[in-house]
C-alpha positions in Angstrom: 122.3 133.8 77.9 121.9 130.9 80.3 122.8 127.4 79.2 123.7 124.2 80.9 125.9 121.2 79.8 127.5 118.1 81.3 131.2 117.2 81.0 130.9 113.8 82.7 133.4 114.1 85.5 133.4 117.4 87.5 136.0 120.0 86.6 138.0 122.0 89.1 139.2 124.5 86.5 138.4 125.9 83.0 139.5 128.7 80.8 138.1 130.6 77.8 140.1 130.1 74.6 140.7 133.4 72.7 139.3 133.0 69.2 139.0 135.2 66.1 135.3 135.8 66.3 135.6 139.2 67.8 135.8 140.6 71.4 132.6 142.7 71.2 129.9 140.3 70.0 126.3 141.3 69.7 124.8 139.0 67.1 123.0 135.7 68.1 123.6 132.8 67.9 127.0 133.0 69.5 129.9 130.6 69.7 132.6 130.1 72.5 135.6 127.8 72.8 136.7 126.5 76.2 139.1 124.1 77.8 138.6 122.4 81.2 140.3 119.7 83.3 138.6 116.9 85.1 138.5 115.6 88.7 137.7 112.0 88.0 137.3 109.2 90.5 140.5 107.5 89.4 143.8 109.1 88.4 143.9 107.4 85.0 140.4 108.5 84.0 141.2 112.2 83.9 141.1 114.4 80.7 141.7 117.8 79.4 138.5 118.7 77.6 138.6 121.0 74.6 135.0 122.1 73.8 133.0 124.2 71.4 129.7 125.7 72.5 127.7 126.9 69.5 124.2 127.9 68.5 123.9 129.9 71.7 120.8 132.0 71.6 119.5 134.6 74.0 117.4 132.8 76.6 115.0 135.7 77.2 112.6 137.4 74.9 112.7 141.1 75.7 109.9 143.3 74.7 107.6 140.4 74.0 104.3 139.9 75.9 103.7 136.3 74.7 100.0 136.9 75.1 98.6 134.4 72.7 98.5 130.6 72.9 98.3 130.4 69.1 102.0 130.9 68.9 102.8 127.8 71.0 103.5 125.5 68.1 105.6 128.1 66.3 107.5 128.7 69.5 108.2 124.9 69.9 109.7 124.7 66.4 111.7 127.8 67.1 113.0 126.3 70.3 114.2 123.2 68.5 116.2 125.4 66.1 117.7 127.3 69.0 119.0 124.3 71.0 122.6 124.8 71.9 125.3 122.5 70.7 128.4 121.3 72.6 131.3 119.4 71.0 134.2 117.8 72.8 137.7 116.6 72.1 139.5 114.8 74.9 143.2 114.6 75.9 144.2 111.9 78.4 145.7 113.5 81.5 147.6 111.8 84.3 146.0 112.9 87.6 143.3 115.4 88.4 143.7 118.8 86.7 143.8 121.3 89.6 144.2 124.4 87.3 144.3 125.0 83.5 145.2 128.2 81.6 145.5 128.9 77.8 147.4 131.3 75.6 148.0 131.9 71.9 151.7 131.4 71.0 153.5 131.1 67.6 150.3 130.4 65.7 149.2 127.7 68.1 146.9 127.6 71.1 148.6 126.2 74.2 147.1 125.0 77.5 149.1 124.6 80.7 147.7 122.2 83.2 148.6 121.5 86.9 148.3 117.9 87.9 147.6 116.6 91.4 150.7 114.4 90.8 152.9 117.5 91.0 153.6 117.8 87.3 152.8 120.8 85.0 152.1 120.0 81.4 151.9 122.2 78.3 149.6 121.0 75.6 149.2 122.2 72.0 145.4 122.1 71.6 145.3 123.6 68.1 144.4 120.2 66.6 141.6 119.6 69.1 140.1 123.1 68.4 140.1 122.3 64.7 138.4 118.9 65.4 135.5 120.4 67.4 134.9 122.7 64.4 134.6 119.8 61.9 132.7 116.5 62.4 134.9 114.6 60.0 138.1 115.8 61.7 136.6 115.0 65.1 135.8 111.4 64.1 139.3 111.0 62.7 140.9 112.5 65.9 138.9 110.2 68.2 139.9 107.1 66.3 143.6 108.2 66.3 143.6 109.2 69.9 142.6 105.7 71.0 145.8 104.1 69.7 148.1 107.1 69.8 147.2 109.3 72.8 148.2 113.0 72.6 151.4 113.7 74.5 152.2 117.1 76.1 154.6 119.4 74.4 156.6 119.8 77.6 156.3 118.6 81.2 158.0 119.9 84.3 158.2 117.8 87.5 160.5 120.1 89.5 157.9 121.3 91.9 158.1 119.5 95.3 154.3 119.3 95.6 151.1 119.8 93.5 149.8 123.3 93.0 147.2 125.7 91.8 149.0 128.9 90.8 149.6 129.1 87.1 149.4 132.0 84.6 150.7 132.8 81.1 152.3 136.3 80.7 150.0 138.4 78.4 152.8 140.9 77.4 155.7 138.4 76.8 154.1 135.5 75.0 155.1 132.0 76.0 156.4 133.0 79.4 154.7 131.1 82.2 154.7 131.2 86.0 153.7 128.2 88.2 153.3 128.1 92.0 152.9 125.0 94.2 151.5 124.1 97.6 154.9 124.0 99.1 155.4 127.8 98.6 157.6 127.8 95.4 157.1 129.9 92.2 159.0 129.0 89.1 159.3 131.1 86.0 159.3 129.5 82.5 160.9 131.0 79.4 160.2 129.4 75.9 162.8 128.0 73.7 162.7 127.1 70.0 161.1 123.8 69.2 158.3 123.7 71.8 160.4 123.4 75.0 160.9 125.7 77.9 163.7 126.8 80.3 162.3 126.6 83.8 164.3 128.4 86.4 165.0 125.7 89.0 165.5 128.5 91.6 162.0 129.3 93.0 161.1 132.9 93.9 161.7 133.4 97.6 159.0 135.0 99.8 155.9 133.0 100.6 155.9 130.7 103.6 152.9 128.6 102.6 150.9 127.3 99.6 150.8 129.7 96.5 147.1 129.7 95.6 147.0 132.0 92.6 149.4 133.9 90.2 148.6 136.7 87.9 151.0 138.5 85.5 150.6 142.2 85.2 148.5 143.2 82.2 151.0 146.0 81.2 154.4 145.2 82.9 156.1 142.2 81.2 158.3 141.4 84.2 155.8 141.9 87.0 153.5 139.3 88.5 151.3 139.1 91.6 150.7 136.1 93.9 148.6 135.3 96.9 149.0 132.5 99.5 147.7 130.6 102.4 150.2 132.6 104.4 147.6 135.5 104.1 150.0 137.7 102.1 149.9 139.2 98.6 153.3 139.7 96.9 154.4 141.6 93.8 157.4 140.3 92.0 159.9 141.7 89.5 161.4 138.7 87.6 164.4 140.7 86.3 165.9 140.4 89.8 167.3 137.2 91.2 164.9 134.8 93.1 166.1 136.1 96.5 165.4 139.7 95.6 162.5 139.4 93.2 159.8 140.3 95.7 159.5 144.1 95.5 156.2 144.6 97.4 154.5 142.6 100.2 151.1 143.0 101.8 151.5 140.8 105.0 148.2 139.7 106.5 146.3 141.2 103.6 143.3 139.1 104.8 142.4 137.4 108.0 142.5 134.0 106.3 143.9 132.2 103.2 144.1 134.3 100.1 143.0 132.1 97.2 142.4 134.3 94.3 144.0 137.5 92.9 143.4 139.7 89.9 144.8 142.9 88.4 143.0 146.1 87.6 143.1 145.8 83.8 143.0 149.6 83.3 145.5 150.7 86.0 149.2 150.7 86.7 151.1 148.0 88.6 150.1 149.6 91.9 146.4 149.8 91.3 
């Protein structure tokens, strides 16, 4: 498939929302849910955008020669039926969204967003996902959102600078790690009632901006990070912040390391 859509303001970051439509889809048309964060021209014009992309058809016609012009009219009607749909629900966001990541937690879908203002917000986007599924709910949501804007579940302003590194732990739901441009990484643990305990003591190791964070896919206390300091570090969060770094690859690259990812099939050392 190949489809194009416009979100208005450009988006620096997006994430796919895990749904219940199956992970091995083969039938067209397809549907996907996403969340993105804008980089608008003014701080107060930014949004978290919850979107549904539906009626997504295959954009090629394999095993068809398309030899005859007699089929043109029929093809045009078919093309009309196969036009993709995109539905949006907006959440006002203070500052440009530099990175956004989602998770499923306690029967809700949460999105954590980094703001250029140095604040990390956690949003419950379950209502917005329901709204993009139902035109009546979406109209009601848009009317309500004008007078009563959605507020984040939780906000953390303990970082000294803005950042890009952020990731939800896949093996211990609700646990979050955030890293900033100063060099600090903070670990979040969920409480009851939609709040988090954020360890005010950052993990000690990096000497420059933390560009990306990724929790291990199979070790609940292990995460990896990469930095402008050219290093890659592996952390064990069971240890104190001063001793949490258990493996370091100094000068892993000749320049900044901006992105990192785990081998999903391997051990923590793959």
